[in-house]
N, CA and C atoms as an extended XYZ file, in Angstrom:
408
Properties=species:S:1:pos:R:3:atomname:S:1:resname:S:1:resid:I:1 pbc="F F F"
N        -7.899       -6.989        3.462 N   MET     1
C        -6.398       -6.929        3.727 CA  MET     1
C        -5.683       -5.734        3.085 C   MET     1
N        -4.808       -5.344        3.648 N   ILE     2
C        -3.864       -4.156        2.997 CA  ILE     2
C        -2.570       -4.871        2.866 C   ILE     2
N        -2.035       -4.605        1.575 N   LEU     3
C        -0.522       -5.034        1.558 CA  LEU     3
C         0.252       -4.038        1.345 C   LEU     3
N         1.330       -3.888        2.353 N   LEU     4
C         2.382       -2.854        2.313 CA  LEU     4
C         3.571       -3.568        1.787 C   LEU     4
N         4.154       -2.596        0.861 N   ALA     5
C         5.747       -3.079        0.494 CA  ALA     5
C         6.381       -2.010        1.032 C   ALA     5
N         7.289       -2.165        2.096 N   GLU     6
C         8.234       -1.230        2.496 CA  GLU     6
C         9.440       -1.812        2.985 C   GLU     6
N        10.622       -1.405        2.608 N   ASP     7
C        12.005       -2.048        2.878 CA  ASP     7
C        12.366       -1.547        4.106 C   ASP     7
N        11.931       -0.600        4.666 N   ASP     8
C        12.446       -0.280        5.970 CA  ASP     8
C        11.737       -0.782        7.148 C   ASP     8
N        12.528       -1.787        7.888 N   GLN     9
C        11.854       -2.444        9.206 CA  GLN     9
C        10.958       -1.565        9.964 C   GLN     9
N        11.705       -0.329       10.251 N   ASP    10
C        11.139        0.599       11.463 CA  ASP    10
C         9.729        1.115       10.821 C   ASP    10
N         9.939        1.487        9.622 N   ASP    11
C         8.430        1.846        9.012 CA  ASP    11
C         7.287        0.771        9.028 C   ASP    11
N         7.742       -0.504        8.611 N   ARG    12
C         6.850       -1.580        8.502 CA  ARG    12
C         6.332       -1.703       10.244 C   ARG    12
N         7.183       -1.615       11.294 N   ASP    13
C         6.791       -1.736       12.588 CA  ASP    13
C         5.825       -0.750       12.952 C   ASP    13
N         5.957        0.386       12.507 N   ILE    14
C         5.087        1.661       12.817 CA  ILE    14
C         3.709        1.375       12.194 C   ILE    14
N         3.703        0.970       10.947 N   PHE    15
C         2.439        0.382       10.287 CA  PHE    15
C         1.724       -0.787       11.155 C   PHE    15
N         2.500       -1.681       11.773 N   ASP    16
C         2.003       -2.742       12.491 CA  ASP    16
C         1.489       -2.032       13.743 C   ASP    16
N         2.137       -1.163       14.604 N   GLU    17
C         1.746       -0.776       15.658 CA  GLU    17
C         0.325        0.176       15.432 C   GLU    17
N         0.526        1.002       14.316 N   THR    18
C        -0.705        1.770       13.931 CA  THR    18
C        -2.013        0.874       13.903 C   THR    18
N        -1.935       -0.224       13.161 N   PHE    19
C        -2.852       -1.161       12.970 CA  PHE    19
C        -3.339       -1.894       14.422 C   PHE    19
N        -2.363       -2.105       15.060 N   SER    20
C        -2.760       -2.708       16.511 CA  SER    20
C        -3.328       -1.715       17.216 C   SER    20
N        -3.151       -0.534       17.210 N   GLU    21
C        -3.653        0.425       18.029 CA  GLU    21
C        -4.962        0.941       17.576 C   GLU    21
N        -5.275        0.766       16.212 N   LEU    22
C        -6.524        1.078       15.766 CA  LEU    22
C        -7.598        0.200       16.081 C   LEU    22
N        -7.059       -1.019       16.429 N   GLY    23
C        -8.002       -2.227       16.883 CA  GLY    23
C        -9.076       -2.683       15.988 C   GLY    23
N        -9.049       -2.236       14.710 N   ASN    24
C        -9.798       -2.943       13.721 CA  ASN    24
C        -9.485       -4.278       13.247 C   ASN    24
N        -9.908       -5.374       13.683 N   SER    25
C        -9.635       -6.715       13.550 CA  SER    25
C       -10.232       -7.033       12.090 C   SER    25
N       -11.181       -6.430       11.505 N   ALA    26
C       -11.743       -6.800       10.363 CA  ALA    26
C       -10.724       -6.381        9.105 C   ALA    26
N        -9.688       -5.479        9.341 N   ILE    27
C        -8.765       -5.206        8.326 CA  ILE    27
C        -7.298       -5.472        8.789 C   ILE    27
N        -6.882       -6.595        8.017 N   ARG    28
C        -5.483       -7.014        8.294 CA  ARG    28
C        -4.532       -6.490        7.440 C   ARG    28
N        -3.368       -6.188        7.948 N   LEU    29
C        -2.166       -5.802        7.304 CA  LEU    29
C        -1.212       -6.738        7.096 C   LEU    29
N        -0.640       -6.916        5.772 N   GLU    30
C         0.434       -7.797        5.588 CA  GLU    30
C         1.509       -6.846        4.969 C   GLU    30
N         2.839       -7.131        5.378 N   SER    31
C         4.006       -6.367        4.982 CA  SER    31
C         5.173       -7.279        4.094 C   SER    31
N         5.399       -6.702        3.117 N   VAL    32
C         6.638       -7.424        2.634 CA  VAL    32
C         7.625       -6.239        2.355 C   VAL    32
N         8.915       -6.641        1.824 N   GLU    33
C        10.121       -5.799        2.004 CA  GLU    33
C        10.328       -5.183        0.738 C   GLU    33
N         9.664       -5.472       -0.370 N   ASP    34
C         9.884       -4.664       -1.623 CA  ASP    34
C         8.815       -5.358       -2.867 C   ASP    34
N         8.874       -4.652       -3.878 N   GLY    35
C         8.058       -5.163       -5.037 CA  GLY    35
C         8.142       -6.617       -5.403 C   GLY    35
N         9.327       -7.145       -5.538 N   ILE    36
C         9.427       -8.546       -5.711 CA  ILE    36
C         8.856       -9.343       -4.761 C   ILE    36
N         8.943       -9.099       -3.624 N   ASP    37
C         8.190      -10.040       -2.558 CA  ASP    37
C         6.650       -9.668       -2.578 C   ASP    37
N         6.312       -8.551       -2.962 N   LEU    38
C         4.810       -8.409       -3.178 CA  LEU    38
C         4.232       -9.219       -4.229 C   LEU    38
N         4.940       -9.213       -5.412 N   ILE    39
C         4.424      -10.082       -6.593 CA  ILE    39
C         4.458      -11.496       -6.110 C   ILE    39
N         5.545      -11.874       -5.495 N   ASN    40
C         5.576      -13.316       -4.945 CA  ASN    40
C         4.436      -13.633       -4.060 C   ASN    40
N         4.158      -12.751       -2.969 N   ARG    41
C         3.029      -12.727       -2.248 CA  ARG    41
C         1.626      -12.941       -2.978 C   ARG    41
N         1.554      -12.154       -4.119 N   LEU    42
C         0.148      -12.239       -4.800 CA  LEU    42
C         0.124      -13.509       -5.503 C   LEU    42
N         1.207      -14.180       -5.969 N   LYS    43
C         1.364      -15.134       -6.853 CA  LYS    43
C         0.608      -16.493       -6.015 C   LYS    43
N         0.948      -16.365       -4.465 N   GLU    44
C         0.402      -17.363       -3.690 CA  GLU    44
C        -0.867      -17.309       -3.239 C   GLU    44
N        -1.662      -16.306       -3.728 N   ILE    45
C        -3.152      -16.079       -3.539 CA  ILE    45
C        -4.041      -16.686       -4.561 C   ILE    45
N        -4.538      -17.915       -4.299 N   LYS    46
C        -5.266      -18.523       -5.473 CA  LYS    46
C        -6.636      -17.973       -5.751 C   LYS    46
N        -7.342      -17.623       -4.517 N   ASN    47
C        -8.669      -17.169       -4.740 CA  ASN    47
C        -8.767      -15.531       -4.771 C   ASN    47
N        -9.253      -15.166       -5.701 N   ASP    48
C        -9.433      -13.568       -5.947 CA  ASP    48
C       -10.043      -12.975       -4.744 C   ASP    48
N       -10.891      -13.559       -4.207 N   ASP    49
C       -11.770      -13.071       -3.045 CA  ASP    49
C       -10.726      -12.678       -1.657 C   ASP    49
N        -9.426      -13.300       -1.761 N   GLU    50
C        -8.403      -13.173       -0.670 CA  GLU    50
C        -7.338      -12.116       -1.178 C   GLU    50
N        -7.616      -11.414       -2.292 N   LEU    51
C        -6.497      -10.400       -2.692 CA  LEU    51
C        -6.757       -9.228       -1.894 C   LEU    51
N        -5.793       -8.417       -1.685 N   PRO    52
C        -5.735       -7.059       -1.039 CA  PRO    52
C        -6.848       -6.213       -1.465 C   PRO    52
N        -7.260       -5.453       -0.408 N   HIS    53
C        -8.268       -4.362       -0.780 CA  HIS    53
C        -7.408       -3.056       -1.255 C   HIS    53
N        -6.133       -3.032       -0.887 N   LEU    54
C        -5.493       -1.787       -1.010 CA  LEU    54
C        -3.898       -2.264       -1.059 C   LEU    54
N        -3.035       -1.515       -1.956 N   PHE    55
C        -1.680       -1.774       -1.870 CA  PHE    55
C        -0.996       -0.312       -1.502 C   PHE    55
N        -0.158       -0.425       -0.477 N   ILE    56
C         0.603        0.766       -0.157 CA  ILE    56
C         2.030        0.530       -0.512 C   ILE    56
N         2.685        1.365       -1.245 N   LEU    57
C         4.007        1.043       -1.810 CA  LEU    57
C         4.909        2.176       -1.533 C   LEU    57
N         6.055        1.824       -0.822 N   ASP    58
C         7.061        2.707       -0.605 CA  ASP    58
C         7.716        3.152       -2.023 C   ASP    58
N         8.053        4.494       -2.257 N   GLN    59
C         8.633        4.954       -3.456 CA  GLN    59
C        10.066        4.278       -3.563 C   GLN    59
N        10.869        4.443       -2.666 N   ASN    60
C        12.236        3.972       -3.015 CA  ASN    60
C        12.571        2.532       -2.101 C   ASN    60
N        12.422        1.676       -2.909 N   MET    61
C        12.758        0.330       -2.445 CA  MET    61
C        13.744       -0.511       -3.370 C   MET    61
N        14.671       -1.299       -2.776 N   PRO    62
C        15.469       -2.047       -3.484 CA  PRO    62
C        14.916       -3.059       -4.473 C   PRO    62
N        15.581       -3.600       -5.350 N   LYS    63
C        15.196       -4.568       -6.288 CA  LYS    63
C        14.190       -4.291       -7.204 C   LYS    63
N        12.936       -3.596       -6.654 N   MET    64
C        12.025       -3.229       -7.481 CA  MET    64
C        11.342       -2.073       -6.906 C   MET    64
N        11.211       -0.734       -7.281 N   THR    65
C        10.885        0.425       -6.915 CA  THR    65
C         9.342        0.426       -6.878 C   THR    65
N         8.744        1.401       -6.362 N   GLY    66
C         7.395        1.538       -6.069 CA  GLY    66
C         6.748        1.841       -7.527 C   GLY    66
N         7.477        2.507       -8.403 N   LYS    67
C         7.001        2.883       -9.746 CA  LYS    67
C         6.929        1.519      -10.502 C   LYS    67
N         8.048        0.736      -10.360 N   ALA    68
C         7.904       -0.440      -11.156 CA  ALA    68
C         6.837       -1.380      -10.578 C   ALA    68
N         6.627       -1.306       -9.339 N   THR    69
C         5.550       -2.420       -8.829 CA  THR    69
C         4.248       -1.871       -9.282 C   THR    69
N         4.178       -0.510       -9.157 N   LEU    70
C         2.901        0.184       -9.620 CA  LEU    70
C         2.576       -0.336      -11.066 C   LEU    70
N         3.431       -0.159      -11.790 N   ALA    71
C         3.282       -0.496      -13.305 CA  ALA    71
C         2.973       -1.989      -13.499 C   ALA    71
N         3.556       -2.754      -12.613 N   TYR    72
C         3.281       -4.105      -12.718 CA  TYR    72
C         1.786       -4.433      -12.397 C   TYR    72
N         1.534       -3.981      -11.240 N   LEU    73
C         0.109       -4.029      -10.753 CA  LEU    73
C        -1.001       -3.702      -11.675 C   LEU    73
N        -0.851       -2.390      -12.295 N   LYS    74
C        -1.685       -1.996      -13.459 CA  LYS    74
C        -1.719       -2.683      -14.542 C   LYS    74
N        -0.645       -3.434      -14.925 N   ALA    75
C        -0.730       -3.996      -16.281 CA  ALA    75
C        -1.261       -5.334      -16.169 C   ALA    75
N        -1.671       -5.923      -15.109 N   HIS    76
C        -2.347       -6.940      -14.867 CA  HIS    76
C        -3.873       -7.025      -14.639 C   HIS    76
N        -4.634       -7.722      -15.212 N   ASP    77
C        -5.981       -7.645      -15.083 CA  ASP    77
C        -6.447       -7.964      -13.599 C   ASP    77
N        -5.925       -8.951      -13.020 N   ARG    78
C        -6.189       -9.459      -11.739 CA  ARG    78
C        -5.962       -8.244      -10.688 C   ARG    78
N        -5.092       -7.478      -10.940 N   TYR    79
C        -4.673       -6.522       -9.780 CA  TYR    79
C        -5.039       -5.028      -10.107 C   TYR    79
N        -5.357       -4.735      -11.495 N   LYS    80
C        -5.320       -3.241      -11.848 CA  LYS    80
C        -6.556       -2.461      -11.283 C   LYS    80
N        -7.558       -3.233      -10.711 N   ASN    81
C        -8.570       -2.416      -10.013 CA  ASN    81
C        -8.493       -2.211       -8.619 C   ASN    81
N        -7.357       -2.769       -7.960 N   ILE    82
C        -7.117       -2.505       -6.682 CA  ILE    82
C        -6.236       -1.189       -6.528 C   ILE    82
N        -6.879       -0.430       -5.775 N   PRO    83
C        -6.224        0.892       -5.443 CA  PRO    83
C        -4.601        0.702       -5.018 C   PRO    83
N        -3.805        1.699       -5.438 N   VAL    84
C        -2.600        1.782       -4.976 CA  VAL    84
C        -2.117        3.147       -4.363 C   VAL    84
N        -1.541        3.094       -3.352 N   ILE    85
C        -1.161        4.401       -2.769 CA  ILE    85
C         0.471        4.260       -2.669 C   ILE    85
N         1.108        5.416       -3.081 N   ILE    86
C         2.557        5.453       -3.078 CA  ILE    86
C         2.743        6.437       -2.061 C   ILE    86
N         3.872        5.910       -1.085 N   TYR    87
C         4.349        6.921       -0.084 CA  TYR    87
C         5.692        7.010       -0.062 C   TYR    87
N         6.178        8.168        0.226 N   SER    88
C         7.660        8.653        0.340 CA  SER    88
C         8.091        9.595        1.237 C   SER    88
N         9.305        9.620        1.685 N   THR    89
C         9.692       10.608        2.610 CA  THR    89
C         9.743       11.937        2.047 C   THR    89
N        10.109       11.961        0.653 N   TYR    90
C        10.088       13.283       -0.049 CA  TYR    90
C         9.679       13.007       -1.499 C   TYR    90
N         8.390       13.029       -1.649 N   PRO    91
C         7.780       12.713       -3.115 CA  PRO    91
C         8.109       13.942       -4.067 C   PRO    91
N         8.725       13.599       -5.249 N   ASP    92
C         9.127       14.623       -6.207 CA  ASP    92
C         7.870       14.784       -6.968 C   ASP    92
N         7.750       16.185       -7.276 N   SER    93
C         6.597       16.610       -7.968 CA  SER    93
C         6.324       15.969       -9.310 C   SER    93
N         7.483       15.691       -9.940 N   SER    94
C         7.391       15.065      -11.349 CA  SER    94
C         7.100       13.596      -11.325 C   SER    94
N         7.309       13.014      -10.170 N   LEU    95
C         7.275       11.564       -9.910 CA  LEU    95
C         5.791       11.563       -9.546 C   LEU    95
N         5.166       12.544       -8.796 N   VAL    96
C         3.838       12.360       -8.318 CA  VAL    96
C         2.813       12.363       -9.530 C   VAL    96
N         3.192       13.035      -10.552 N   SER    97
C         2.229       13.173      -11.733 CA  SER    97
C         2.374       11.801      -12.654 C   SER    97
N         3.713       11.368      -12.521 N   GLU    98
C         4.097       10.159      -13.248 CA  GLU    98
C         3.361        9.038      -12.447 C   GLU    98
N         3.285        8.879      -11.243 N   PHE    99
C         2.801        7.718      -10.441 CA  PHE    99
C         1.077        7.843      -10.736 C   PHE    99
N         0.588        9.100      -10.721 N   VAL   100
C        -0.919        9.086      -10.935 CA  VAL   100
C        -1.332        8.876      -12.421 C   VAL   100
N        -0.314        9.158      -13.242 N   ASN   101
C        -0.610        8.665      -14.652 CA  ASN   101
C        -0.569        7.119      -14.743 C   ASN   101
N         0.189        6.509      -14.133 N   LEU   102
C         0.330        5.149      -14.084 CA  LEU   102
C        -0.760        4.369      -13.505 C   LEU   102
N        -1.432        5.076      -12.581 N   GLY   103
C        -2.738        4.577      -11.992 CA  GLY   103
C        -2.757        4.489      -10.463 C   GLY   103
N        -1.647        5.339       -9.825 N   ALA   104
C        -1.741        5.554       -8.351 CA  ALA   104
C        -3.040        6.207       -7.965 C   ALA   104
N        -3.704        6.032       -6.900 N   GLU   105
C        -4.880        6.617       -6.422 CA  GLU   105
C        -4.378        7.981       -5.793 C   GLU   105
N        -3.124        7.944       -5.186 N   GLU   106
C        -2.518        9.348       -4.633 CA  GLU   106
C        -1.100        8.905       -4.262 C   GLU   106
N        -0.510       10.017       -3.971 N   VAL   107
C         0.830        9.944       -3.431 CA  VAL   107
C         0.898       10.640       -2.364 C   VAL   107
N         1.459       10.177       -1.116 N   VAL   108
C         1.504       10.919        0.128 CA  VAL   108
C         2.884       10.813        0.618 C   VAL   108
N         3.073       11.842        1.429 N   THR   109
C         4.325       11.980        2.182 CA  THR   109
C         4.267       11.146        3.301 C   THR   109
N         5.247       10.516        3.846 N   LYS   110
C         5.401        9.774        5.046 CA  LYS   110
C         5.353       10.730        6.159 C   LYS   110
N         4.432       10.293        7.178 N   PRO   111
C         4.259       11.183        8.250 CA  PRO   111
C         5.542       11.129        9.310 C   PRO   111
N         5.676       12.171        9.906 N   ASP   112
C         6.780       12.185       10.948 CA  ASP   112
C         6.420       11.864       12.284 C   ASP   112
N         5.282       11.432       12.506 N   SER   113
C         4.965       11.071       13.805 CA  SER   113
C         3.934        9.937       13.944 C   SER   113
N         3.786        9.368       15.165 N   PHE   114
C         2.989        8.156       15.237 CA  PHE   114
C         1.413        8.821       14.973 C   PHE   114
N         1.095        9.734       15.510 N   ASP   115
C        -0.324       10.299       15.352 CA  ASP   115
C        -0.425       10.451       13.738 C   ASP   115
N         0.508       11.012       13.070 N   GLY   116
C         0.436       11.268       11.630 CA  GLY   116
C         0.103       10.040       10.985 C   GLY   116
N         0.639        8.784       11.318 N   PHE   117
C         0.766        7.606       10.717 CA  PHE   117
C        -0.745        6.934       11.069 C   PHE   117
N        -1.178        7.215       12.343 N   LYS   118
C        -2.616        6.728       12.602 CA  LYS   118
C        -3.508        7.702       11.728 C   LYS   118
N        -3.416        8.919       11.463 N   ASP   119
C        -4.247        9.618       10.724 CA  ASP   119
C        -4.370        9.095        9.229 C   ASP   119
N        -3.040        8.943        8.682 N   MET   120
C        -2.895        8.449        7.445 CA  MET   120
C        -3.650        7.160        7.130 C   MET   120
N        -3.366        6.269        8.062 N   VAL   121
C        -3.924        4.770        8.008 CA  VAL   121
C        -5.361        5.020        8.005 C   VAL   121
N        -5.820        5.695        9.131 N   ASN   122
C        -7.329        5.804        9.323 CA  ASN   122
C        -8.006        6.414        7.896 C   ASN   122
N        -7.321        7.473        7.359 N   GLY   123
C        -7.884        7.803        5.970 CA  GLY   123
C        -8.027        6.823        4.755 C   GLY   123
N        -6.891        6.117        4.839 N   PHE   124
C        -6.705        4.999        3.799 CA  PHE   124
C        -8.026        4.122        3.978 C   PHE   124
N        -8.178        3.763        5.270 N   ILE   125
C        -9.256        2.785        5.290 CA  ILE   125
C       -10.625        3.476        5.257 C   ILE   125
N       -10.725        4.480        5.550 N   ARG   126
C       -12.060        5.151        5.094 CA  ARG   126
C       -12.361        5.404        3.811 C   ARG   126
N       -11.221        5.911        2.873 N   THR   127
C       -11.390        6.086        1.777 CA  THR   127
C       -11.298        4.944        0.783 C   THR   127
N       -10.441        3.962        1.025 N   TYR   128
C       -10.338        2.920        0.078 CA  TYR   128
C       -10.826        1.513        0.644 C   TYR   128
N       -11.113        1.315        1.941 N   ILE   129
C       -11.547        0.193        2.142 CA  ILE   129
C       -12.927        0.222        2.627 C   ILE   129
N       -13.333        0.880        3.495 N   GLN   130
C       -14.879        0.941        4.070 CA  GLN   130
C       -15.746        1.390        2.872 C   GLN   130
N       -15.384        2.309        2.174 N   LYS   131
C       -16.559        2.681        1.111 CA  LYS   131
C       -16.406        1.862       -0.151 C   LYS   131
N       -15.399        0.971       -0.373 N   ASN   132
C       -15.383        0.242       -1.561 CA  ASN   132
C       -15.728       -1.177       -1.157 C   ASN   132
N       -15.933       -1.771       -0.063 N   THR   133
C       -16.115       -3.066        0.499 CA  THR   133
C       -17.530       -3.126        1.164 C   THR   133
N       -18.213       -4.320        0.932 N   VAL   134
C       -19.506       -4.296        1.732 CA  VAL   134
C       -18.907       -5.286        3.052 C   VAL   134
N       -18.243       -6.127        2.864 N   SER   135
C       -17.664       -6.903        4.129 CA  SER   135
C       -16.282       -7.107        3.896 C   SER   135
N       -15.488       -7.090        4.914 N   LEU   136
C       -14.160       -7.274        5.053 CA  LEU   136
C       -13.909       -8.512        5.514 C   LEU   136
């Protein structure tokens, strides 16, 4: 599972459509609106085998930003080894290094086309899911 925290419904819809179009039923996408919802969702997961294989966090979210959510995830033993990707419309170079120092695998710019989203998501799956898991 990939767990996406994104406050913009249109972007969540694009992710859903991208996953649907990719047709990989072995990889499930779950979406929440912000970092607080992500933490609440994680607390519902009792079995560690059911934890996400990857987190994708929007940088600018209300209630709890991508940076604060990343810091939370990396501070908890249960989640700290799960890769985290931060994505933003306009990533600030000083924030990029701060995110990487906090433990983000990478910081990416939000694509401006559906094909760009497909390429981005395919890259995430190849890099962070398929090479790091034996079975999904």
